[in-house]
RODO-2510 file (C-alpha; in nm, 4 decimals, decimal comma):
residues 180
     n   res          X          Y          Z
     1     m    -7,8727     7,8793    -8,7998
     2     t    -7,7029     7,8929    -9,1380
     3     a    -7,4824     7,6129    -9,2714
     4     l    -7,1774     7,8368    -9,2295
     5     e    -7,2641     7,9109    -8,8656
     6     k    -7,3118     7,5401    -8,8010
     7     k    -6,9698     7,4635    -8,9589
     8     m    -6,8066     7,7171    -8,7298
     9     e    -6,9447     7,5557    -8,4135
    10     p    -6,6828     7,3550    -8,2276
    11     m    -6,7190     6,9800    -8,2598
    12     t    -6,8351     6,7826    -7,9581
    13     d    -6,6074     6,5167    -7,8100
    14     a    -6,8418     6,2500    -7,9510
    15     e    -6,8124     6,4014    -8,3014
    16     i    -6,4322     6,4168    -8,2762
    17     i    -6,4178     6,0551    -8,1568
    18     a    -6,6433     5,9451    -8,4450
    19     l    -6,4222     6,1349    -8,6923
    20     n    -6,1102     5,9675    -8,5478
    21     l    -6,2672     5,6207    -8,5739
    22     e    -6,3708     5,6919    -8,9354
    23     g    -6,0150     5,8014    -9,0206
    24     v    -5,8640     5,4841    -8,8774
    25     e    -6,1304     5,2659    -9,0414
    26     s    -6,0501     5,4175    -9,3822
    27     h    -5,6798     5,3508    -9,3193
    28     f    -5,7438     4,9853    -9,2301
    29     h    -5,9703     4,9417    -9,5320
    30     a    -5,6870     5,0746    -9,7492
    31     e    -5,4478     4,8215    -9,5949
    32     d    -5,7029     4,5438    -9,6542
    33     t    -5,7326     4,6398   -10,0216
    34     g    -5,3676     4,7363   -10,0801
    35     s    -5,4396     5,1003   -10,1684
    36     v    -5,1290     5,3028   -10,0818
    37     d    -5,2941     5,6311   -10,1847
    38     q    -5,5960     5,5718    -9,9614
    39     a    -5,3786     5,4581    -9,6695
    40     l    -5,1701     5,7753    -9,6958
    41     e    -5,4797     5,9956    -9,7253
    42     a    -5,5547     5,9050    -9,3616
    43     f    -5,2241     6,0662    -9,2453
    44     t    -5,1383     6,4272    -9,1696
    45     e    -4,8611     6,5704    -9,3905
    46     d    -4,6173     6,5473    -9,0965
    47     g    -4,7428     6,2025    -8,9920
    48     v    -4,5126     5,9455    -8,8334
    49     w    -4,5218     5,5673    -8,8824
    50     e    -4,3415     5,3669    -8,6160
    51     a    -4,3007     4,9953    -8,5438
    52     p    -4,0601     4,9887    -8,2479
    53     n    -4,0426     4,6114    -8,1890
    54     p    -3,6732     4,5154    -8,2397
    55     m    -3,7906     4,1608    -8,3229
    56     g    -4,0439     4,2992    -8,5710
    57     l    -4,0340     4,5666    -8,8388
    58     d    -3,8292     4,8012    -8,6146
    59     k    -3,8744     5,1231    -8,8178
    60     r    -3,9616     5,4884    -8,7697
    61     i    -4,0559     5,6999    -9,0698
    62     e    -4,1400     6,0707    -9,0511
    63     g    -4,3578     6,2556    -9,3016
    64     k    -4,6235     6,1320    -9,5423
    65     a    -4,3867     6,1626    -9,8401
    66     a    -4,1301     5,9371    -9,6674
    67     i    -4,3963     5,6834    -9,5657
    68     r    -4,5105     5,6357    -9,9290
    69     p    -4,2106     5,4294   -10,0572
    70     f    -4,2205     5,2102    -9,7459
    71     y    -4,5942     5,1462    -9,7888
    72     e    -4,5445     5,0716   -10,1585
    73     k    -4,2837     4,8092   -10,0713
    74     l    -4,4804     4,6748    -9,7716
    75     f    -4,8057     4,6388    -9,9666
    76     s    -4,6226     4,4747   -10,2583
    77     t    -4,4864     4,1994   -10,0310
    78     m    -4,8263     4,0866    -9,8973
    79     q    -5,1358     3,9297   -10,0495
    80     d    -5,4691     3,8143    -9,9100
    81     v    -5,4401     4,0618    -9,6216
    82     t    -5,7385     4,0048    -9,3935
    83     f    -5,8172     4,1545    -9,0555
    84     r    -6,0027     3,8564    -8,9087
    85     i    -6,0659     3,9472    -8,5454
    86     t    -6,0960     4,2778    -8,3674
    87     y    -6,0545     4,2285    -7,9937
    88     e    -6,1207     4,5907    -7,9220
    89     r    -6,1088     4,9351    -8,0695
    90     f    -6,1648     5,2472    -7,8680
    91     a    -6,1037     5,6165    -7,9115
    92     t    -6,0647     5,9455    -7,7314
    93     v    -6,0491     6,2925    -7,8814
    94     d    -5,6788     6,2469    -7,9629
    95     r    -5,6146     5,8724    -7,9820
    96     v    -5,7472     5,5465    -8,1304
    97     v    -5,6320     5,2067    -8,0049
    98     d    -5,6970     4,8855    -8,1973
    99     d    -5,6081     4,5251    -8,1060
   100     s    -5,6634     4,2786    -8,3918
   101     i    -5,5663     3,9566    -8,5623
   102     c    -5,4471     3,9928    -8,9215
   103     t    -5,3421     3,7229    -9,1659
   104     f    -5,1637     3,7458    -9,4983
   105     q    -4,9466     3,5522    -9,7376
   106     v    -4,5963     3,6661    -9,8271
   107     r    -4,6035     3,7640   -10,1963
   108     a    -4,2473     3,8938   -10,2402
   109     d    -3,9164     3,9287   -10,0586
   110     g    -3,8074     4,2552    -9,9041
   111     i    -3,9881     4,3028    -9,5718
   112     w    -4,0804     3,9735    -9,4088
   113     p    -3,8271     3,7176    -9,2810
   114     y    -4,0245     3,4307    -9,4378
   115     p    -4,0099     3,2662    -9,7805
   116     v    -4,2530     3,3765   -10,0508
   117     g    -4,5773     3,1822   -10,0129
   118     t    -4,5655     3,1658    -9,6325
   119     h    -4,8973     3,2268    -9,4551
   120     v    -4,8544     3,4610    -9,1581
   121     f    -5,0676     3,5005    -8,8441
   122     m    -5,0191     3,8377    -8,6768
   123     r    -5,1523     3,9851    -8,3538
   124     i    -5,1262     4,3573    -8,4106
   125     v    -5,1913     4,6472    -8,1755
   126     h    -5,2102     4,9962    -8,3213
   127     v    -5,1992     5,3161    -8,1184
   128     f    -5,2897     5,6143    -8,3345
   129     d    -5,2305     5,9738    -8,2271
   130     m    -5,4980     6,1730    -8,4103
   131     r    -5,5305     6,5311    -8,5289
   132     d    -5,8429     6,6617    -8,7039
   133     g    -5,9543     6,3074    -8,7887
   134     k    -5,6176     6,2232    -8,9462
   135     i    -5,3356     6,0014    -8,8219
   136     a    -5,0543     6,2144    -8,6796
   137     k    -4,8632     5,9072    -8,5569
   138     e    -4,9217     5,5356    -8,6086
   139     k    -4,7474     5,3110    -8,3576
   140     v    -4,7562     4,9438    -8,4607
   141     f    -4,6838     4,6633    -8,2163
   142     e    -4,6881     4,3339    -8,4053
   143     m    -4,6276     3,9767    -8,2992
   144     r    -4,6331     3,7255    -8,5807
   145     k    -4,5966     3,3571    -8,6466
   146     p    -4,5670     3,1725    -8,9775
   147     a    -4,8070     2,8880    -9,0552
   148     a    -4,7118     2,5739    -9,2474
   149     n    -5,0193     2,6079    -9,4702
   150     f    -5,3594     2,7803    -9,4962
   151     e    -5,5320     2,5153    -9,2827
   152     e    -5,2858     2,5702    -8,9978
   153     l    -5,3350     2,9458    -9,0369
   154     m    -5,7127     2,9077    -8,9959
   155     e    -5,6574     2,6837    -8,6919
   156     m    -5,4450     2,9620    -8,5378
   157     v    -5,7282     3,2093    -8,6025
   158     e    -5,9798     2,9747    -8,4348
   159     q    -5,7531     2,9353    -8,1312
   160     a    -5,7303     3,3154    -8,1063
   161     k    -6,1076     3,3477    -8,0574
   162     v    -6,1009     3,3977    -7,6831
   163     g    -6,2378     3,6824    -7,4775
   164     n    -6,4073     3,9853    -7,6293
   165     w    -6,3739     3,9873    -8,0081
   166     m    -6,5675     4,0796    -8,3175
   167     p    -6,5609     3,8778    -8,6412
   168     g    -6,5038     4,0253    -8,9823
   169     q    -6,3215     4,3105    -9,1456
   170     m    -6,2255     4,5601    -8,8756
   171     a    -6,5557     4,5748    -8,6845
   172     h    -6,6470     4,9267    -8,5719
   173     q    -6,6175     4,9912    -8,2004
   174     s    -6,7583     5,2795    -8,0030
   175     a    -6,5622     5,4948    -7,7631
   176     m    -6,6600     5,2589    -7,4826
   177     g    -6,5282     4,9536    -7,6711
   178     r    -6,8699     4,7998    -7,7487
   179     a    -6,9822     4,7045    -8,0954
   180     a    -7,1482     4,9964    -8,2678
***
């Protein structure tokens, strides 16, 4: 079989799921490092970003070009962004779901309802609709709480270590939700 013939073979469900997980992982890595360009690379051109919590960010943005200025502002208001716990991540051929703990410090005004310098603990659930390994829609459900200082923030992280979780930067999960 030639390389061209192999490229033309349809992907298996397992290959599609792996591609979806890789796309989401690259997006999270971009958020961890503050790379707007890399974060946007994970989206389809017509991608949608949505955070429907009326007590949270409460936004819906359509199209990669429209997401860019929001991401630029969002990323500029946070520092020391760290995904500390992944409770679970699983995927199907058209969706990735991730449930994690993220912490950051407010660097600038403009997005967060906390003073600059505030440490923030956030439980964040993402539901990604995927197309060809790219994010067609990112739905963000975030619940956050400010900490008085870094020590209190770390105590909140320790208290969150219940049930099934993985330490570190966005641990990879297989389609069945087990560590890969």
